[in-house]
C-alpha atoms as a printed R data frame, in Angstrom:
    type eleno elety resid chain resno       x       y      z
1   ATOM     1    CA   MET     A     1 -17.503   5.992  6.994
2   ATOM     2    CA   THR     A     2 -15.564   6.275  3.936
3   ATOM     3    CA   LEU     A     3 -12.262   7.335  6.082
4   ATOM     4    CA   ARG     A     4 -12.776   4.036  8.175
5   ATOM     5    CA   GLN     A     5 -13.075   2.048  5.267
6   ATOM     6    CA   VAL     A     6  -9.718   3.605  3.419
7   ATOM     7    CA   GLY     A     7  -7.906   3.428  6.967
8   ATOM     8    CA   ALA     A     8  -9.098  -0.381  7.145
9   ATOM     9    CA   ALA     A     9  -7.745  -1.105  3.341
10  ATOM    10    CA   ILE     A    10  -4.660   0.669  4.153
11  ATOM    11    CA   GLY     A    11  -3.839  -0.561  7.704
12  ATOM    12    CA   ILE     A    12  -4.366  -3.947  6.137
13  ATOM    13    CA   ALA     A    13  -2.092  -3.825  3.156
14  ATOM    14    CA   LEU     A    14   0.808  -2.242  5.688
15  ATOM    15    CA   LEU     A    15   0.292  -5.365  8.081
16  ATOM    16    CA   GLY     A    16   0.401  -7.649  5.118
17  ATOM    17    CA   SER     A    17   3.246  -6.398  3.565
18  ATOM    18    CA   LEU     A    18   4.910  -6.525  7.039
19  ATOM    19    CA   LEU     A    19   3.708 -10.166  7.305
20  ATOM    20    CA   ALA     A    20   4.927 -11.052  3.725
21  ATOM    21    CA   GLY     A    21   8.562  -9.438  4.053
22  ATOM    22    CA   THR     A    22   9.167 -10.841  7.408
23  ATOM    23    CA   TYR     A    23   8.147 -14.389  6.391
24  ATOM    24    CA   ARG     A    24  10.383 -14.106  3.266
25  ATOM    25    CA   ASP     A    25  13.410 -12.862  5.020
26  ATOM    26    CA   ARG     A    26  13.419 -15.385  7.899
27  ATOM    27    CA   LEU     A    27  12.545 -18.495  5.486
28  ATOM    28    CA   ASP     A    28  15.381 -20.866  4.896
29  ATOM    29    CA   VAL     A    29  15.904 -21.946  1.626
30  ATOM    30    CA   THR     A    30  19.263 -23.312  1.407
31  ATOM    31    CA   GLY     A    31  19.608 -26.080 -0.964
32  ATOM    32    CA   LEU     A    32  16.535 -25.138 -3.308
33  ATOM    33    CA   SER     A    33  16.933 -23.710 -6.766
34  ATOM    34    CA   ALA     A    34  16.243 -20.250 -7.309
35  ATOM    35    CA   ARG     A    35  12.814 -21.205 -8.751
36  ATOM    36    CA   ALA     A    36  11.602 -23.020 -5.915
37  ATOM    37    CA   ALA     A    37  13.053 -20.890 -3.266
38  ATOM    38    CA   ASP     A    38  11.196 -17.991 -4.808
39  ATOM    39    CA   THR     A    39   7.936 -20.084 -4.802
40  ATOM    40    CA   ALA     A    40   8.362 -20.882 -1.203
41  ATOM    41    CA   GLY     A    41   8.599 -17.294 -0.653
42  ATOM    42    CA   ASP     A    42   5.120 -16.842 -1.842
43  ATOM    43    CA   SER     A    43   3.296 -18.321  1.178
44  ATOM    44    CA   VAL     A    44   3.298 -21.000  3.568
45  ATOM    45    CA   VAL     A    45   1.016 -23.290  1.648
46  ATOM    46    CA   ALA     A    46   3.349 -22.848 -1.623
47  ATOM    47    CA   ALA     A    47   6.547 -23.689  0.787
48  ATOM    48    CA   HIS     A    48   4.636 -26.818  1.919
49  ATOM    49    CA   LEU     A    49   4.157 -28.025 -1.844
50  ATOM    50    CA   VAL     A    50   7.595 -27.168 -2.578
51  ATOM    51    CA   ALA     A    51   8.721 -28.936  0.571
52  ATOM    52    CA   ARG     A    52   6.588 -32.078 -0.286
53  ATOM    53    CA   GLN     A    53   7.892 -32.178 -4.066
54  ATOM    54    CA   SER     A    54  11.741 -31.844 -2.722
55  ATOM    55    CA   GLY     A    55  11.227 -33.957  0.239
56  ATOM    56    CA   SER     A    56  12.786 -31.314  2.528
57  ATOM    57    CA   ALA     A    57  11.212 -31.595  6.038
58  ATOM    58    CA   ASP     A    58  13.375 -28.629  7.065
59  ATOM    59    CA   LEU     A    59  11.597 -26.093  4.362
60  ATOM    60    CA   VAL     A    60   8.451 -27.141  6.315
61  ATOM    61    CA   THR     A    61   9.680 -26.261  9.862
62  ATOM    62    CA   SER     A    62  11.176 -23.422  8.627
63  ATOM    63    CA   ALA     A    63   8.022 -21.818  6.586
64  ATOM    64    CA   ASN     A    64   5.970 -22.514  9.916
65  ATOM    65    CA   SER     A    65   8.716 -20.890 11.845
66  ATOM    66    CA   ALA     A    66   8.892 -17.572  9.526
67  ATOM    67    CA   TYR     A    67   5.165 -17.482  9.568
68  ATOM    68    CA   VAL     A    68   4.915 -17.486 13.162
69  ATOM    69    CA   HIS     A    69   7.490 -14.905 13.809
70  ATOM    70    CA   GLY     A    70   5.861 -12.664 10.981
71  ATOM    71    CA   MET     A    71   2.624 -13.010 12.985
72  ATOM    72    CA   GLY     A    72   4.094 -11.979 16.416
73  ATOM    73    CA   ILE     A    73   5.610  -8.898 14.583
74  ATOM    74    CA   VAL     A    74   2.309  -7.755 13.285
75  ATOM    75    CA   LEU     A    75   0.459  -8.421 16.399
76  ATOM    76    CA   LEU     A    76   3.076  -6.601 18.426
77  ATOM    77    CA   VAL     A    77   2.525  -3.660 15.805
78  ATOM    78    CA   CYS     A    78  -1.059  -3.875 16.326
79  ATOM    79    CA   GLY     A    79  -0.583  -3.730 20.333
80  ATOM    80    CA   ILE     A    80   1.624  -0.748 19.948
81  ATOM    81    CA   ALA     A    81  -0.869   1.058 17.545
82  ATOM    82    CA   ALA     A    82  -4.000   0.249 19.694
83  ATOM    83    CA   LEU     A    83  -1.965   1.594 23.157
84  ATOM    84    CA   GLY     A    84  -0.893   4.802 21.179
85  ATOM    85    CA   SER     A    85  -4.487   5.257 20.012
86  ATOM    86    CA   ALA     A    86  -5.568   4.797 23.549
87  ATOM    87    CA   LEU     A    87  -3.040   7.245 24.662
88  ATOM    88    CA   LEU     A    88  -4.388   9.700 22.004
89  ATOM    89    CA   ALA     A    89  -7.696   9.463 22.889
90  ATOM    90    CA   ALA     A    90  -7.436   9.712 26.553
91  ATOM    91    CA   ALA     A    91  -5.026  12.806 26.114
92  ATOM    92    CA   PHE     A    92  -7.320  14.707 23.505
93  ATOM    93    CA   LEU     A    93 -10.790  13.473 24.529
94  ATOM    94    CA   PRO     A    94 -12.875  16.372 26.359
95  ATOM    95    CA   ASN     A    95 -13.394  15.296 30.081
96  ATOM    96    CA   THR     A    96 -16.940  15.950 30.599
97  ATOM    97    CA   PRO     A    97 -17.953  15.913 34.575
98  ATOM    98    CA   VAL     A    98 -20.824  13.853 35.649
99  ATOM    99    CA   THR     A    99 -23.712  15.542 37.295
100 ATOM   100    CA   LYS     A   100 -25.091  13.673 40.173
101 ATOM   101    CA   SER     A   101 -29.114  14.253 40.557
102 ATOM   102    CA   SER     A   102 -30.685  14.437 43.610
103 ATOM   103    CA   GLU     A   103 -33.211  12.022 42.292
104 ATOM   104    CA   ALA     A   104 -32.936   8.983 40.030
105 ATOM   105    CA   PRO     A   105 -34.773   9.606 36.876
106 ATOM   106    CA   ASP     A   106 -37.263   6.789 37.330
107 ATOM   107    CA   MET     A   107 -38.176   7.924 40.681
108 ATOM   108    CA   ALA     A   108 -38.695  11.446 39.515
109 ATOM   109    CA   ALA     A   109 -41.392  10.461 36.658
110 ATOM   110    CA   ALA     A   110 -42.919   8.184 39.131
111 ATOM   111    CA   GLU     A   111 -43.650  11.094 41.540
112 ATOM   112    CA   VAL     A   112 -44.813  13.199 39.098
113 ATOM   113    CA   ASP     A   113 -47.339  10.553 37.665
114 ATOM   114    CA   ALA     A   114 -48.394   9.953 41.646
115 ATOM   115    CA   ARG     A   115 -49.073  14.034 42.024
116 ATOM   116    CA   GLN     A   116 -51.136  14.115 39.104
């Protein structure tokens, strides 16, 4: 349980960092002051607030596009991790053969009850 919780926390932190870095790199803050550009790079909501105050419709478009691009990268990484995990599970989990009994379990119990 502890391993699962620690793994989830680390995974969320890594994916969140990937999203934040991708968002900040793709955000077009041309024409903004350094303080406004830094604030806009914090989050999409902050970029929308800065765009409203500065009257920049291009910043809203850029923020939305940067966020969607970042989420696409995060989902791609998640898909690759899921595929890798599935391949590892298929390769290393034991292959237990399925044994077929001549009678179904319910039928066998019914016959034993009928004989008594």
